[in-house]
C-alpha positions as CSV (number, residue, x, y, z in Angstrom):
1,M,-13.3,-78.9,10.0
2,N,-16.1,-81.2,8.2
3,D,-19.2,-80.8,10.6
4,S,-21.4,-83.8,10.7
5,F,-24.0,-85.2,13.0
6,A,-24.8,-88.7,14.6
7,T,-27.8,-89.5,17.0
8,I,-27.7,-92.2,19.5
9,G,-29.0,-93.5,22.3
10,S,-27.8,-95.9,25.1
11,G,-29.9,-95.7,28.3
12,C,-29.7,-92.6,29.9
13,F,-28.5,-89.8,28.3
14,W,-26.7,-88.3,30.9
15,C,-24.2,-91.5,30.7
16,T,-24.0,-91.3,27.2
17,E,-23.1,-87.6,26.9
18,A,-20.6,-88.2,29.7
19,V,-18.7,-90.5,27.7
20,F,-18.8,-88.9,24.1
21,Q,-18.1,-85.4,25.8
22,E,-14.4,-87.0,25.6
23,L,-14.3,-88.3,22.5
24,K,-11.6,-87.1,20.1
25,G,-13.4,-85.0,17.2
26,V,-16.4,-84.2,19.0
27,N,-17.5,-80.5,18.8
28,S,-21.0,-80.6,20.6
29,I,-23.7,-82.7,22.3
30,I,-27.3,-81.8,23.0
31,P,-29.5,-84.4,25.0
32,G,-32.4,-84.6,23.8
33,Y,-35.6,-86.7,22.5
34,T,-36.4,-88.4,19.4
35,G,-38.3,-91.6,18.1
36,G,-41.6,-91.0,19.5
37,R,-45.4,-89.7,19.0
38,R,-45.9,-86.8,21.2
39,P,-44.7,-83.2,20.2
40,N,-42.5,-81.2,22.3
41,P,-42.1,-83.9,24.9
42,N,-40.5,-83.0,28.2
43,Y,-38.3,-84.9,30.8
44,E,-41.3,-86.4,32.9
45,Q,-43.3,-87.0,29.9
46,I,-40.2,-89.2,28.4
47,C,-40.0,-91.1,32.0
48,T,-43.2,-92.0,32.2
49,G,-42.2,-94.5,29.3
50,V,-45.6,-93.8,27.3
51,T,-44.4,-91.0,24.7
52,G,-42.5,-93.5,22.4
53,H,-39.4,-91.3,22.6
54,A,-36.0,-92.3,23.8
55,E,-33.2,-90.3,25.5
56,V,-30.5,-89.4,23.2
57,I,-28.0,-87.4,22.3
58,Q,-27.1,-85.6,19.2
59,I,-23.4,-85.2,18.2
60,G,-22.0,-82.6,16.1
61,F,-18.6,-84.2,15.2
62,D,-15.5,-83.2,12.7
63,A,-15.2,-86.3,10.0
64,D,-11.9,-85.3,9.4
65,V,-10.8,-86.6,12.8
66,L,-13.5,-89.1,14.0
67,S,-15.5,-91.2,11.9
68,Y,-19.1,-92.2,12.0
69,E,-17.7,-95.7,11.9
70,M,-15.5,-95.0,15.1
71,L,-18.2,-93.6,16.6
72,L,-20.5,-96.2,16.3
73,K,-17.5,-98.4,17.5
74,V,-17.6,-96.2,20.9
75,F,-21.0,-96.4,21.3
76,F,-21.6,-100.1,20.9
77,A,-18.8,-100.6,23.4
78,T,-20.1,-98.4,26.1
79,H,-23.5,-100.0,26.8
80,D,-24.9,-103.1,26.5
81,P,-26.5,-103.4,23.2
82,T,-28.1,-106.6,23.8
83,T,-30.9,-105.6,26.6
84,L,-34.0,-104.8,25.2
85,N,-35.3,-101.3,26.3
86,Q,-32.9,-101.4,29.7
87,Q,-29.7,-100.3,30.5
88,G,-28.7,-101.6,34.2
89,A,-31.1,-100.4,36.7
90,D,-32.7,-98.0,34.1
91,K,-35.9,-99.8,31.9
92,G,-38.4,-98.7,29.6
93,T,-38.6,-98.1,26.1
94,Q,-36.8,-94.7,26.7
95,Y,-33.9,-96.4,27.3
96,R,-33.6,-98.1,24.7
97,S,-30.3,-98.8,22.5
98,V,-30.7,-97.0,19.1
99,I,-28.8,-95.5,16.3
100,Y,-30.7,-92.7,14.2
101,Y,-29.4,-92.1,11.0
102,H,-29.2,-89.2,9.3
103,D,-28.6,-90.0,5.7
104,D,-28.7,-93.4,3.7
105,A,-24.7,-93.7,4.1
106,Q,-25.1,-93.5,8.2
107,K,-27.7,-96.2,7.7
108,E,-25.3,-98.3,5.8
109,I,-22.0,-98.1,8.0
110,A,-24.6,-98.8,11.0
111,E,-26.1,-101.9,9.5
112,V,-22.7,-103.5,8.4
113,L,-21.2,-102.4,11.8
114,K,-24.3,-104.1,13.9
115,Q,-23.8,-107.4,11.6
116,D,-20.1,-107.1,12.1
117,L,-20.4,-107.2,15.6
118,D,-22.7,-110.0,15.8
119,N,-20.7,-112.3,13.6
120,Q,-18.0,-111.8,15.9
121,D,-19.9,-113.1,18.9
122,I,-18.3,-110.1,20.6
123,F,-21.4,-110.2,23.1
124,A,-23.0,-112.9,24.7
125,S,-26.2,-112.5,22.8
126,P,-27.3,-110.9,19.8
127,I,-27.4,-107.0,19.5
128,V,-31.2,-105.9,19.5
129,T,-29.9,-101.7,18.6
130,E,-32.6,-100.2,16.4
131,I,-31.4,-98.5,13.5
132,S,-34.1,-95.9,12.1
133,P,-34.1,-93.0,10.2
134,L,-34.1,-89.7,12.8
135,G,-37.3,-87.9,12.9
136,I,-37.7,-84.8,14.9
137,F,-35.4,-83.8,17.5
138,Y,-36.3,-82.6,20.5
139,P,-33.6,-81.0,22.8
140,A,-34.0,-81.7,26.3
141,E,-34.5,-79.2,29.1
142,D,-31.3,-77.2,29.9
143,Y,-30.4,-78.7,33.1
144,H,-29.4,-82.0,31.3
145,L,-26.3,-80.2,29.2
146,N,-23.2,-81.0,31.1
147,Y,-25.2,-83.0,33.8
148,F,-22.1,-85.2,34.8
149,K,-19.8,-82.4,34.5
150,N,-22.5,-80.2,36.5
151,N,-23.3,-82.9,39.3
152,P,-20.4,-85.3,39.9
153,E,-21.5,-85.8,43.6
154,Q,-25.0,-86.8,42.7
155,A,-25.8,-90.4,43.5
156,Y,-26.8,-91.4,40.0
157,C,-23.6,-89.7,38.8
158,Q,-21.0,-91.5,41.2
159,F,-22.5,-95.1,40.7
160,V,-23.8,-94.9,37.1
161,V,-22.2,-92.8,34.9
162,A,-18.5,-92.2,36.5
163,P,-17.9,-96.0,36.1
164,K,-18.8,-95.7,32.2
165,V,-16.6,-93.1,31.8
166,I,-13.5,-94.6,33.3
167,K,-14.0,-97.9,31.3
168,F,-14.5,-95.4,28.2
169,R,-11.1,-93.9,29.4
170,K,-9.4,-96.9,29.9
171,D,-10.6,-98.7,26.8
172,F,-10.5,-96.0,24.1
173,S,-7.5,-93.7,25.7
174,E,-5.9,-93.1,22.4
175,Q,-9.3,-91.5,21.1
176,L,-9.3,-89.3,23.8
177,Q,-9.6,-85.1,23.7
């Protein structure tokens, strides 16, 4: 096993976690916060949008099974990377589209893929995904772990998370665990 890590934000981390939990090669996911100014933020502070942090997930993955590039392809395909600080009805800098790279190799892969996708005109608008070095990662409160799996009947899960998971399963059926 070749353990690697990726840290990404694509709106609400409940959605992002639910999608990536089903991706072959993913060993662990921790929802959390990074990219801001406030040390040790909590969910209530993040929701105000004034901390500068984004809701993200940190993914532990087996690089022998899942390449970083494929992980990012799933990232770009499972949210709208063309809307600044918004995913659906979730608005604010905490919901920005962002890739926090762990090393220069990840930075290069992210920048090349972003440019390739923009050049292919896959999206109606230019990609606004931020690509930044990972700073301090703060794990979210425990109740955010496995949120969709533990709360499938919750309204947000039914109307926002579930459709993303269904689309992911359809579009990436060969990459499912």
